[in-house]
C-alpha positions, -999 to 999 in steps of 0.1 A, spaced: 885 -702 347 860 -679 327 832 -664 344 796 -669 328 764 -652 331 729 -665 326 705 -648 301 668 -656 295 661 -656 259 623 -650 248 615 -660 211 586 -648 191 569 -657 158 592 -676 134 620 -680 160 595 -696 184 582 -719 155 617 -730 145 630 -737 180 596 -752 192 597 -732 223 591 -696 234 618 -692 260 653 -707 267 680 -702 292 716 -695 279 749 -694 295 774 -672 280 807 -657 289 809 -624 307 814 -597 282 791 -613 257 768 -591 235 735 -594 218 751 -608 187 765 -637 207 729 -645 217 718 -643 181 747 -665 169 738 -691 198 701 -692 187 709 -695 150 731 -725 158 702 -742 175 680 -736 144 701 -759 120 702 -731 93 665 -723 93 671 -687 107 699 -679 85 693 -647 66 663 -639 88 669 -603 104 663 -603 140 654 -573 163 668 -574 198 652 -562 230 671 -563 263 648 -560 294 621 -544 272 641 -519 254 652 -523 218 689 -523 214 717 -529 188 733 -563 187 767 -549 202 751 -542 235 769 -560 264 748 -583 284 746 -586 321 736 -614 345 697 -623 344 690 -601 314 660 -609 293 669 -609 256 638 -609 231 645 -619 197 619 -604 173 617 -614 136 601 -593 110 562 -593 113 539 -588 85 503 -576 89 476 -567 67 
């Protein structure tokens, strides 16, 4: 039996709008990475986030998508932000 870990995902801006919520809890296999979280969230968005670059922060630190996640990590998904 494969072991899982629970991740809290915090969504901002476009990601929050598309999913209709600012937070979700995701169960992933031990050894999963940031890219696995991104893939899971994109699958929930029915194509509406395809091609949108997302920046990841794990526990308030910006990281690359290949970072391995741990139990109870908080992953923030941050799309590009425009200002003026």
